[in-house]
C-alpha positions in Angstrom: 98.1 157.5 8.1 95.2 158.3 11.1 96.5 159.9 14.0 94.2 160.7 17.0 95.5 164.1 18.1 94.1 163.0 21.9 95.8 166.4 23.4 93.7 168.5 21.2 90.3 169.1 20.3 91.2 168.0 16.9 91.4 164.6 18.6 87.8 164.3 19.8 86.2 166.2 16.5 88.0 163.8 14.4 86.9 161.0 16.6 83.5 162.4 15.8 83.4 163.1 12.2 84.9 159.4 11.1 84.7 157.5 14.4 88.0 156.8 15.4 88.1 155.9 19.0 90.3 157.6 21.0 89.4 154.6 23.7 89.0 151.5 21.5 90.3 148.9 22.8 90.6 149.6 26.8 90.5 147.3 29.6 86.9 147.8 30.8 86.1 146.4 27.0 88.4 143.5 27.7 87.0 143.0 30.8 83.2 142.7 29.3 84.3 140.3 26.7 85.6 137.6 29.3 82.4 137.9 30.8 80.6 137.2 27.6 82.9 134.2 26.4 82.0 132.4 30.3 78.9 132.9 29.7 78.7 131.7 26.2 80.8 128.9 26.0 79.0 126.3 24.0 77.3 126.4 20.8 73.9 128.3 20.6 71.4 126.2 18.9 68.4 127.6 16.7 64.9 126.3 17.5 64.2 126.0 13.9 66.9 123.9 12.3 68.9 122.5 15.1 71.9 124.4 13.5 74.8 125.3 15.6 75.7 129.0 15.6 78.8 130.8 16.6 78.9 131.4 19.8 81.7 132.9 22.6 84.6 135.0 20.4 86.6 133.1 18.0 87.9 133.7 14.7 86.2 133.1 11.1 88.0 132.7 7.6 86.5 135.4 5.4 88.5 135.1 1.8 91.6 134.2 3.5 91.3 137.1 6.2 90.7 135.9 9.7 88.3 138.3 11.3 87.1 138.3 14.9 83.6 137.5 16.1 81.6 138.1 19.2 78.0 136.6 19.7 76.2 135.8 23.2 72.5 135.0 23.8 70.7 132.6 22.8 69.0 132.3 19.0 65.1 131.6 19.6 62.6 130.8 16.8 61.1 133.8 14.7 63.5 136.3 16.7 66.2 138.2 14.9 69.7 138.3 15.8 71.5 141.8 16.8 74.5 142.4 14.6 76.5 145.5 16.7 79.0 147.5 14.1 81.6 149.6 15.6 82.8 152.8 14.5 86.2 153.1 12.5 89.6 152.7 15.2 87.3 150.9 17.6 87.4 147.2 18.1 84.5 145.0 19.5 85.4 145.4 23.2 84.1 148.8 22.9 81.1 147.5 22.2 81.0 144.6 24.9 78.9 146.4 27.7 76.0 147.0 25.2 76.4 143.5 24.0 76.2 142.0 27.3 73.4 144.2 28.5 70.9 143.0 25.5 71.9 139.3 25.3 69.7 138.9 28.3 67.2 138.7 26.2 68.3 138.2 22.5 71.3 136.7 20.2 73.5 139.6 19.8 76.8 139.3 18.1 79.9 142.1 17.1 82.7 142.4 14.7 86.0 143.6 14.3 86.0 144.2 10.2 89.7 143.7 9.1 92.1 145.8 10.0 90.1 146.9 13.0 90.6 145.5 16.7 92.3 141.9 16.3 91.3 141.0 13.1 93.5 140.2 9.9 94.7 143.6 8.4 92.7 143.7 5.1 94.7 142.5 2.2 94.3 145.5 -0.1 91.9 148.2 -0.4 88.4 148.1 0.2 85.1 149.4 -0.4 81.7 149.5 0.8 81.2 146.4 -1.0 84.1 144.5 0.4 82.8 145.7 3.6 79.5 144.4 2.7 80.7 140.7 1.9 82.8 140.5 5.2 79.1 141.2 6.6 77.8 138.7 5.1 80.0 135.7 5.7 79.9 137.1 9.2 76.0 136.6 9.6 76.5 133.4 8.0 78.3 132.1 10.9 76.5 134.2 13.6 73.1 134.3 12.5 72.1 131.6 10.1 69.2 131.5 8.8 68.0 134.3 11.3 66.8 137.3 10.9 69.3 140.5 11.5 68.6 143.7 13.0 71.7 145.8 12.5 73.0 148.4 14.9 75.5 150.7 14.0 77.7 153.1 15.5 79.2 155.9 13.2 81.1 154.3 10.4 79.7 151.2 11.7 76.2 152.7 10.9 76.8 153.9 7.5 78.1 150.5 6.5 74.4 149.0 7.7 72.8 151.9 6.1 74.7 150.7 2.7 73.8 147.4 3.1 70.6 147.1 4.7 68.7 147.9 0.9 70.3 145.4 -0.9 69.8 142.6 1.7 66.0 143.2 2.8 65.6 139.3 2.9 67.7 139.2 5.8 67.8 142.8 7.4 64.8 143.8 9.1 65.7 146.4 10.9 68.1 149.2 11.6 69.5 151.2 14.2 71.8 153.9 13.4 73.6 155.9 16.5 75.1 158.9 14.8 76.2 157.2 11.6 78.4 158.7 9.8 76.5 160.8 7.0 76.5 159.4 3.7 77.5 162.3 2.3 80.4 163.4 4.9 83.1 163.8 2.3 82.0 166.8 0.8 80.3 168.1 4.1 83.8 168.3 5.3 85.3 169.8 2.1 82.2 172.7 2.1 82.3 173.3 5.8 85.6 174.0 6.2 87.7 175.4 3.1 91.0 174.5 2.2 92.7 177.0 2.8 91.7 176.3 6.5 95.0 176.6 9.4 94.8 175.8 12.9 93.1 173.0 13.9 90.5 172.9 11.4 92.9 172.7 8.7 93.8 169.6 10.9 90.6 168.2 11.1 89.9 168.5 6.9 93.4 167.2 5.8 93.1 164.3 8.2 89.6 163.3 7.2 89.5 163.8 3.7 92.8 161.4 3.7 90.7 158.6 5.9 88.1 159.1 3.6 89.6 158.5 0.9 91.4 155.0 2.1 94.3 156.3 5.0 93.0 154.3 7.5 93.7 151.1 9.3 91.0 149.1 7.0 92.1 150.6 4.3 88.6 151.3 2.8 87.8 154.5 0.7 84.2 156.0 1.9 82.9 157.8 -1.4 79.9 160.0 -1.1 76.6 158.5 -2.5 72.5 158.4 -1.9 70.9 157.2 0.5 69.0 153.6 -0.4 65.8 152.4 0.4 65.0 149.3 2.5 61.8 149.4 2.1 59.3 149.9 5.4 61.7 148.2 7.9 62.0 149.6 11.3 64.8 152.3 11.5 65.5 154.5 14.0 68.2 157.3 13.9 69.9 158.1 17.0 71.5 161.6 16.9 74.0 163.5 19.5 72.4 166.2 21.2 75.2 167.7 22.6 77.0 170.1 20.1 80.6 169.1 20.6 81.4 169.8 16.8 80.3 173.4 16.8 83.2 173.6 19.3 85.6 173.5 16.5 86.8 177.4 15.6 85.4 179.1 13.4 83.4 176.0 11.2 81.9 174.6 13.7 78.8 175.0 13.8 78.2 174.6 10.2 79.9 171.4 10.4 77.3 170.7 13.2 74.6 172.0 11.0 75.6 169.5 8.3 75.9 166.3 10.2 72.2 166.9 11.5 71.1 167.3 8.1 72.9 163.7 7.3 71.0 162.6 10.6 67.7 163.4 8.9 68.7 162.3 5.4 69.2 158.4 7.1 65.3 159.0 7.7 65.0 157.9 3.7 66.4 154.5 4.5 62.8 153.5 5.3 59.3 154.8 5.3 59.1 153.5 8.5 62.0 155.7 10.0 62.2 157.9 12.9 65.0 160.4 14.6 65.6 160.5 18.1 67.7 163.3 19.8 69.9 161.8 22.5 70.3 165.1 24.5 72.6 164.1 27.2 74.8 162.3 24.6 78.3 163.7 22.7 79.2 160.9 19.3 79.3 157.5 21.4 75.7 157.6 22.4 75.8 153.7 23.5 78.1 155.1 26.1 76.7 158.5 27.0 73.1 156.8 26.9 73.4 153.3 27.0 69.8 152.9 28.2 68.3 154.7 24.9 70.3 152.6 22.9 69.0 149.4 24.6 65.6 150.7 24.5 66.0 151.8 21.4 67.5 148.1 19.7 65.0 146.3 21.5 62.4 148.4 19.7 63.3 148.0 16.6 64.1 143.8 16.9 60.7 143.7 18.9 59.2 145.0 15.6 61.3 143.3 13.2 59.7 139.9 15.3 56.6 141.2 14.9 56.0 141.7 18.3 55.2 145.4 18.5 53.6 147.2 16.0 54.9 150.4 13.9 54.5 153.1 15.4 
């Protein structure tokens, strides 16, 4: 099972590679959620069809599993709804500050995947496909007929990037915030040999187990090619502080593999660009929240046709 190793260098590194947040559920995040609920206590109404969309925080039923969803801000005709996807080990409370900032101008939602936050535990092993089915159900309640921009961190970014190519009728833009690379499993195996000892050996063993399903979401995460979502706007934000390189002996190679994985995400669209968050480690939206907000708002504006491709 996942261990956080909070008092060692492995703690930060493992949290970074798979998105297992050492600070997942925190009082500040819960306070922000309370504020969002206070601001959005009534259902949002779409100007297009008079539809009632989920607002505030509530649990919806997805194939017998209760999934916690939070939405804030008003839906507007022709404007995308922003869906935030947290990394592994993080609940939607971790994204509350980002959601609150964005909701001043946009309708913004987030959710706890089964096994995370206050959502129910999954009924059995999960895959990218089943994670996509949950996301589809959440979008039905949170976005209705509106187009969507997905903004995912770490594992949330990996899920967003797997989902978008198969749902271009709905997903009109993607922002990846230090998204877990599509080849992370093999990258870990190649960067750290099986006979590695100490922190590196612990990191390797833990992450390989996590990617093979030993995590709260019970989700296996096999490597796969980067799909194409056509020409939708995509921005890939990657960390600029090379903290992975701090791992003794094997860190530099792991850092190189991560960087290559970020560049590989550019294949997701013919309209994509890479942005280096030079003051950030893994949690870009925490270290440089203004950069994350600018990127998400820029992609949202482009997806809505309010801003030309750059």
